[in-house]
N, C-alpha and C positions, 0 to 999 in steps of 0.2 A: 734841625734840632735833626743834629746821624744819629746811627741810629744805637752806640751806644748809647750817645746823653739818654736819651727818650729811656731808653731801659728794652730795647725790639731784640738785638740780637744776642741783650739775659732770657728773654722772654724766651726767643725758641730755640733757642741748647738747652734752655731749662726742660720745656715741652717737647723737646725730638720727638718723643718715644710714645705722645700722650697727643691723638690727633681725633679728638671724636669731633672734636668745631674748629677755626681756626687761634690764633690768640689774640684775634681783634676780637671776636666774635666773646672770647672769657674774658678779653680785660671789659669788654665795656658791659655783661650780665653784671659784672662785680663792679664794677663802675656806676652799674640802675640803682642797686642794692644799694652799693654807698649810700646814696642821697636818702636814702629812706630809713635804713636801720644801722646801727651800732654795727666796728667793728666784730668777726667772733671769733675765734679762737681755730685751731685746726680741722677739731673733729666739729666742731660749725658745720665749719667749708663742706668738709666729708660729708656731713648730710645731707648737704643744702645737693650735693653735683650725686648725691646719691639718688635723695628725691626727685629730681629733673632724672635721672634715667642715663649719667654719664659714666662711664669706666672710672678708675678708682683714678685717683693721682696717683703717678711716687712720689717719694716723701719731698725731696728740693721741688719737684712746682709746687707742691699742697702749705711747703713751705713757705717759700720765693709768691704763694698767691696770697698769705694771710702777710705777707710781710705787709705788704701793696695795696690790698686793702687798707690796713689800718691809718699807710700814709696818706691815700685817699683820704682816709672821711678827719681825718688831722687835716690837710691841706682843706678839703669842701665844706672848713666846718668855720674857716677866718676868711670873710671875705677880698682881704685885700689876697691873701695865699693862692685861694683860691684862682686869680686870671688867668692865674699859671699854671692851671692844669693842660692836659693836652692827652687825649685817643692815644692808644697803641698802634698806628700806624706805619708806615715803614717811610722811610724819605727823599728829601728829594732826586736822588741819588738813583730811587727804581723806577720802576718804568711806570708812564702814567693809568693803566691799567694797574696792575697791581696793588696802589694805593687807591683807586678807588676802590675796586675789594676791597681791599679793607678797611675804608670808612665804612663801606656797607653790610661788612658780618660785625662792625662795629658799634652802628645802628642798634640793629637791629638787639646786638645781643644785651647793648642800655634798652634799649621794650621789653626783652624779657625779663633782664633786672631788677626793674621798675615794676613789670608787673604782680611779677606773682611779692610784692609788697603789697601786696593793697590800699596801697592810698587813695585817700580823694583825690580828686582833681582839678584849681580852677579852669575856669575857661581859658588860660596863658597858656597853663601849662598843658594843657590837654592842645589846644592849635598849635603849640611847638613839637609837638609828640607826634600829631598829622604830618607834620611838613618833617619829623627825623623818619617819622614809617614810608615818604619821599626814596629816601638818601637809602634804605632797606630795601626798596622793589628794584632799585632803579639793573637795570637788562645791562652788557656791558658784552660783549666776542673778545677776543681776549688780538686777536684781528683789526677789532670796530674801532676808532679813533672818539675817543668823549666829549661826548656838541661844549664846548665851550672853552674847551682846554683842558689848561694850566691855570687860568683865569679862572672860570665857573665850575673849578676843583676846588681853588683852596676857598671861594666860597661856605660854599655845602660846610670844607673842614672845621672854617671860621663859627659856624653855623652848630652845627655838633659840637664840638663843642663849648660850646653856652650852656648846654640841657644842662648838662649837673653846674654847672656854677646860676644856675637858674631856680634850681631845683632842690641845691642842698643848705639851703634856709628852713626847710624843717626841721621838726623836732621828731628826731631818727627811737628809736625800735629795738630792740633784742631779738638777733632772726629767731631765738627759742620759739618765739612764738608769732612768727610766719604762718597763716592759715595753711600755707603748705608743709613745714616741719608741723605740727599742732594738731594734725591731724584734722583739721573741720574744712569744710568745700568755700573755694575761690569767692569772696561774696559776702560770706554767711554775715549776716547781721548780727549786732552785741546784742545783752543779754537788758540795757540798758532802752536800747531802739527801739526791740520789740518786745519789750514793755510801752512804750511811747505812745506803738498804735494798738495794744488795749491786747494785743495776743500772748503778750503774760502777767500773773498777776503782780500788779509792782511792790517792796518790798516795807513788810510793817517796819513800824521806824520802831529803835531801837526803846525799852519799856524804859532808861533812866530820863530820856529825852522828852518821853511822853510824863511824862513824873514831872520833869522839871514846870513845863507846860504851865502845869494847876499849883506848883507851890511856887515860886518866886517868894528870890528872901526879900 
């Protein structure tokens, strides 16, 4: 897939004046969040980025991010369409170093985006994130050959590409319910969980329900 079809050129041009993180990392963050949440509007994205201490996006960039998130959620919700998902990285006309670094940044972005969703992980998902973290931890100097070359890059690219496909079947929630936005500590337990642990009193059953139990017709 070339840079025009993948959107690489569009993102590069639109985010030219914003460089808090790379476009690959931001795309990964967006994807990670969209595997767990519904796509927010522009105001929602502005809030998420503000809470993550990013500089405000220029209006065209904020619009592009919002539209891309909507498309990503729509794509990932359909099992057949999901397999066509691609991370935002440069095409094979770019140096291997540049592509590896972009995939590394995308992986780190995905883990950040999914991480702030505070979703529970299955054992399989946890293992996939551990492997994705290894991609995010790649160290490579610009004049250094990537071990395994093109074949190895294509392998880790395909693995990374399939992570959001595998994660996207979970039930989504609104971005405004994220602990990051709601002001709750990450990992905070729900009222129901605290009640189950005996740390909060269980709610009284509705009076009508109690009465009905003793007055069956």
